[in-house]
C-alpha positions in Angstrom: 19.5 -5.7 -13.6 18.3 -5.1 -17.2 16.1 -2.4 -18.7 14.7 -1.1 -22.0 13.3 2.3 -22.8 10.3 1.2 -24.9 9.1 4.7 -25.6 10.1 8.2 -24.6 8.5 11.4 -25.7 5.3 13.4 -25.9 3.5 10.6 -27.8 4.2 8.0 -25.1 6.5 6.8 -22.3 7.3 3.3 -21.0 10.3 1.7 -19.5 10.8 -2.0 -18.8 13.0 -3.0 -15.8 13.8 -6.5 -14.7 16.1 -8.5 -12.5 16.3 -12.3 -12.2 13.1 -12.4 -10.1 10.8 -9.6 -11.1 10.0 -7.3 -13.9 8.1 -4.0 -14.0 6.8 -1.4 -16.4 7.3 2.2 -15.4 4.4 3.9 -17.1 2.2 2.7 -20.0 1.9 5.7 -22.3 1.0 3.9 -25.5 -2.0 1.8 -26.5 -2.2 -1.8 -25.3 -1.6 -3.1 -28.8 1.5 -0.9 -29.3 2.9 -2.0 -25.9 2.4 -5.7 -26.8 4.3 -5.0 -30.1 7.2 -3.4 -28.2 7.3 -6.3 -25.7 7.6 -8.7 -28.6 10.6 -6.7 -30.0 12.5 -7.1 -26.7 11.5 -10.8 -26.4 9.4 -10.5 -23.3 5.8 -11.3 -22.4 3.5 -8.9 -20.6 1.9 -11.8 -18.7 5.2 -12.2 -16.8 5.2 -8.7 -15.4 5.3 -8.2 -11.6 3.4 -4.9 -11.9 3.3 -1.4 -13.2 4.7 1.7 -11.5 3.2 5.0 -12.5 5.1 8.3 -12.4 2.2 10.6 -12.9 -1.2 10.9 -14.6 -0.5 12.6 -17.9 -1.9 10.7 -20.9 1.6 10.1 -22.4 2.3 8.0 -19.3 -1.0 6.2 -18.7 -2.7 5.8 -22.1 -2.6 2.0 -22.1 -2.5 1.5 -18.3 -6.0 0.4 -17.7 -6.2 -1.9 -20.7 -2.9 -3.6 -19.9 -3.5 -4.0 -16.1 -7.0 -5.5 -16.7 -5.9 -7.8 -19.6 -2.9 -9.2 -17.7 -4.2 -8.8 -14.1 -1.3 -6.6 -13.2 -0.9 -4.7 -9.9 -0.6 -0.9 -10.3 1.5 1.2 -8.0 1.1 5.0 -7.7 0.8 7.6 -4.9 -2.6 8.7 -3.6 -2.8 12.0 -5.5 -1.8 10.3 -8.8 -4.5 7.7 -8.2 -7.1 10.4 -7.6 -6.1 12.2 -10.8 -5.8 9.2 -13.1 -8.7 7.0 -12.0 -11.3 8.8 -14.1 -8.9 8.3 -17.1 -8.0 4.6 -17.0 -11.4 2.9 -16.5 -12.4 0.5 -13.8 -9.5 -1.2 -12.0 -10.2 -4.1 -9.6 -9.5 -3.1 -6.0 -7.0 -6.0 -5.6 -4.8 -4.5 -8.4 -4.6 -1.0 -6.8 -1.6 -0.2 -4.6 -0.4 3.0 -3.0 3.3 3.8 -3.3 4.1 6.9 -1.3 6.8 9.4 -2.2 10.1 8.8 -0.4 9.4 5.2 0.5 10.8 1.9 -0.5 9.0 -1.2 -1.6 10.8 -4.6 -1.8 9.9 -7.2 -4.3 12.1 -10.2 -3.5 15.7 -9.1 -4.3 14.5 -5.9 -5.9 14.2 -2.7 -3.9 12.3 0.2 -5.5 12.6 3.7 -4.0 10.3 6.6 -4.9 11.1 10.2 -4.8 9.2 13.4 -5.7 10.1 15.5 -8.8 8.9 18.8 -10.1 6.4 18.6 -12.9 2.9 20.0 -13.7 1.0 17.0 -12.3 -0.8 16.1 -9.1 2.2 14.5 -7.3 4.8 13.3 -9.8 7.5 10.9 -8.7 10.4 8.8 -10.2 11.8 5.5 -9.1 15.2 4.1 -8.2 15.8 0.4 -8.7 
């Protein structure tokens, strides 16, 4: 398992996580252009991502989400309340890229298990992930 904190703070948040089979972004809180620059710095390509996991709908976590998901045809995972809150903010997302990831559940991607859990924050239904 490897990870890189690409950005952390009030101006934007994004974490890259990978194992030998899959790679994910947790949040896309910077512009698409800035995210591509950060990926270049860590020697990765966004087109190889397995998907994007969203913690909550604040702009410093979803600023580039719609652009990146559409450009690279990436699935987005978020809980229902987060989807409801962020959809007006991220632009049109094709239905086949929208997935619900409920709190206190586990999704398995090949050899990678991702577990979600709720956290306290001033958002619709914020959650974090364990890999």
